[in-house]
C-alpha positions in Angstrom: -106.9 77.5 -29.1 -103.8 75.9 -30.6 -100.6 75.2 -28.7 -97.4 73.3 -29.1 -95.5 71.8 -26.2 -92.7 69.3 -25.6 -92.7 66.2 -23.5 -89.3 64.6 -23.0 -88.2 64.2 -26.6 -91.6 64.6 -28.2 -93.3 67.8 -29.2 -97.1 67.9 -29.5 -99.5 70.2 -31.2 -102.9 70.8 -29.5 -105.7 72.2 -31.6 -109.3 72.2 -30.4 -108.6 69.5 -27.7 -106.9 67.2 -30.2 -103.3 66.3 -29.6 -101.1 65.5 -32.5 -97.4 64.9 -32.4 -95.7 68.0 -33.9 -94.1 65.8 -36.6 -97.6 64.8 -37.8 -98.9 68.4 -37.7 -96.0 69.6 -39.8 -95.4 66.4 -41.8 -92.2 65.4 -40.0 -92.2 61.7 -38.9 -89.5 61.3 -36.3 -90.0 57.6 -36.2 -89.8 56.5 -39.8 -88.4 59.4 -41.8 -85.8 58.6 -44.4 -85.7 62.2 -45.6 -82.2 63.5 -44.8 -83.4 67.1 -45.0 -85.3 66.7 -41.7 -82.1 65.9 -39.8 -80.4 69.1 -38.5 -83.7 71.0 -39.0 -84.4 73.8 -36.5 -88.0 74.4 -35.7 -89.7 77.0 -33.6 -91.8 75.6 -30.7 -94.4 78.3 -30.1 -97.0 77.5 -27.4 -99.6 80.3 -27.5 -103.1 81.6 -27.1 -104.7 83.9 -29.6 -108.1 85.6 -29.1 -109.5 86.7 -32.5 -109.4 90.4 -32.9 -108.1 91.0 -29.4 -104.6 89.7 -28.6 -102.2 86.8 -28.7 -99.3 85.6 -26.5 -96.8 83.0 -27.2 -93.6 81.6 -25.8 -91.0 80.6 -28.3 -88.1 78.1 -28.0 -86.1 76.6 -30.8 -85.8 72.8 -31.2 -83.3 70.9 -33.2 -84.0 67.7 -35.1 -81.2 65.2 -34.5 -80.6 61.6 -35.2 -80.0 59.1 -32.4 -79.5 55.5 -33.3 -82.3 54.7 -35.6 -84.7 57.6 -35.1 -84.9 61.3 -34.9 -85.5 63.3 -31.8 -86.1 67.0 -30.8 -83.5 68.7 -28.7 -84.0 72.1 -27.2 -81.7 74.8 -28.4 -83.0 77.6 -26.3 -83.9 77.3 -22.6 -85.8 80.1 -21.0 -88.0 80.0 -18.0 -91.7 80.3 -18.8 -93.4 83.2 -16.9 -95.7 81.3 -14.5 -97.7 84.5 -13.8 -99.1 84.2 -17.3 -100.4 80.7 -16.6 -103.9 79.9 -15.3 -102.7 77.0 -13.1 -106.1 75.5 -12.4 -106.5 74.9 -16.2 -103.4 72.7 -16.4 -103.6 68.9 -16.1 -101.2 67.1 -13.8 -99.4 66.0 -17.0 -98.9 69.6 -18.1 -97.8 70.7 -14.7 -95.3 67.8 -14.6 -93.9 68.8 -18.0 -93.5 72.5 -16.9 -91.8 71.5 -13.7 -89.4 69.2 -15.6 -88.7 71.9 -18.2 -87.9 74.4 -15.5 -85.6 72.0 -13.7 -83.7 71.5 -17.0 -83.5 75.2 -17.5 -82.2 75.8 -14.0 -79.6 73.0 -14.2 -78.4 74.1 -17.6 -78.1 77.9 -16.8 -77.1 78.1 -13.2 -73.4 77.9 -13.8 -73.6 81.1 -15.9 -75.3 83.2 -13.3 -74.0 85.6 -10.6 -75.5 85.4 -7.1 -78.4 87.8 -7.9 -79.2 86.2 -11.3 -79.1 82.8 -9.7 -81.7 83.8 -7.1 -83.9 85.2 -9.9 -83.4 82.0 -11.9 -84.3 79.8 -8.9 -87.5 81.8 -8.4 -88.4 81.6 -12.1 -87.8 77.9 -12.3 -89.6 76.9 -9.1 -92.4 74.4 -9.3 -95.8 75.6 -10.4 
């Protein structure tokens, strides 16, 4: 199983229980890059699960590579709640649950001002802690 996930400003790629920063997996070094092409780059962050010859599911958000002071960082461009009914909660580590809860908190805070009363109730439910 391969998956990509973000933690704060870092995005990681997990493949066969090995975690690599996404910038290593895709040859983007956010710490030391001098390549100006990588600034302003938009990448797709696609955590997913694929069962060979059966099915695949993934959740896709876009991230933007931006320069802050002397290094590059990922910034989310799209914020959408992740459907928790698709998650086998007992397989998540406390670190992964914490990341998901922080992500949903950020989604809720960022989107609530655009919602009517019914949408806000749905967003609150979708962004509740796992």
